[in-house]
N, C-alpha and C positions, 0 to 999 in steps of 0.2 A: 452595529454589526454591518459593516460595509467596507468597501474598498475606499481608502483615503487617497485621492489623486495627488495630494501634497507630499505623500511619502514616496520613496524611491523603490521601484521593483527590483528585487534581487533574485536573479535566476539561480536555481539550485541544480545539482547533478543527481539525476534519478536513474536507478537501475530497475529494470522491469523483468519479472520472472513469471512465466506461465507454468503452472503445475498441472500436468495431465499425462495420463497413460495413452491417450488416443490422439491428441492434437500434435501437429507438426507445424513448421513455419508457414506452410501453404494454407492452413485452415485455422490459424490462431486468431480468430475474429475478436475475442475479448482483449487479447494482447494488442492487436492492431488499433482497437478503439482507444485504449489507454495511451499507446504510443502517440497517436494523433493528438490527443488532448494534452499530453505533456508538452509536446512541441508547440502546439497552438497557444498554450499559456505562456510560452517564452522560456521554459526550462530546458535543460540539456538532458537528452536521453543518452546516458553514459554507457549503458550496457543493456543487453537483452538476451534472455536465454529461455529454454524450455527444459524442465526436469520432470522425470517420472514421479509418481506419487510414492516417494521413498524418503522417510524422514531424515535418514543419514545423508543422502545425496542433497536434499534441500538444505539442510544445515551446513553442509560443506560449502555449497555455492554461496549461501548467506555469509558464512565466515570470511570467505574471500572478498566479498563486497564490503563487509563491515570493516575489514582491515585495510581497504583501499580508501585513502583519505580523499580520493576523487569522487567518492560516492557519499552523498548526503542523506539519501533516502532510498528505500527499496519498496516497490509496489509489487505485490504478488496477486495473481489472479488464479483461482482454482485451489482445490484440495481442502476447502473449509466446510464441507458437508458432514453428514453423520455416518457415512458408510465406513467400512473397515479400511478402504483404500485412501480415505480423506485424512491426511496426516500433516497438513500445513501447520495447524496450531501446535502440534507436538514438536515439529521442527523448530518453531519459534521458541518453544520452551527450552530447547537446547542451547540457544544463543542469547536469550534476552538478559538485559540488566534489570528492566522493570516493565510492567504492563502499562498500557494506556486504556483502561477499561471503558472510558466514555466513547471511544471510537466505535467499538462493537455495538454498544447500546444505541448510539445515534444512528449507525448504519441500519440496524433492525427497525428503528422507529421510521426512518425514511423509506425503507423497503416495504414496510407494512402498507404504506399508501399505494404501492404498486401491486404487490402480490398477496396482501392480506396476511392471514395467520401462517402461511407457508414460510414467512420470514423466520419463524422460530427454528427452522432447520439449518439456519446459517450460523456458523461459528466464526464470522468475520471478526477480526481482532487486530490489534496493533501493539507494538512494543518499541522500546528503545533498547538497542544493543550496542554497548560500548560507543555511544555517541552517535549512532546511526538510527534514524527512524525506519521501521518496517511496518507496512500496512498490508494486511491480507484480506482480500475481497473474494467473494465467490466467483466462479468461472463463467457465469452467464453474461451475455452482452448487457442485459438490463441492470444487473448488479454492478458491473464496473461503471456504467453510466451513473447510477445512483451514488456510488462511492466517490467518484471523481467530482461530478457536478454538485453533489449535495454536501460534501465535506472537504475533500482534498484540494479542490480548486481554490477555495478560500483559505484554508489553513496552511497551504504551501505558498501563499502569496504574502510577501512581506508588507504589503500595504493594507492588509486586512486589519480592521479595528473591531473590538478593543485589543485583541491579541491574536497571535498566530504562531505556528510551529517554527517558522524561519527565525524569528527573533530570539528564540530559546536555544538555537543550535550552538552558539559559542559557550553556553553554560551547561550543556548536557553531560560533560565529563567532570563537573565540579564535585568536590568532596566536602 
């Protein structure tokens, strides 16, 4: 489980969505952290937006990006909690082809090391939607660092061994 320097790095195109009723571009700190990490890793930040906690609006934005062949993956920050306004997983249910259950499980395991049992309040999740990966992280700065540094940095790196999400991309639409 490591980066194999003999393999070629293949940058992918990532769209970034912040889900929040209160944040705007000037104070989207978790989005800024992810944007910096995406670019530092050598990937392309293809699009970035902020949507209110509204499942229909989130799903509409996601459908636009899913249908854009210039977007390989979407990373969402926010809306994964337990309150009535937290609807990101429900929006993903509207667009998904299949779940990636291990993502949420691994995220909560990593997060437990940082915030203990409070991690149980997270509904972090991931799906494949018509050939596009979508990863939903909580909206805190610590959570996006845990999600990127502990999972996505490796799984979105084509050099990661023994396997990674990038090498599966050409086969996501297989029947």
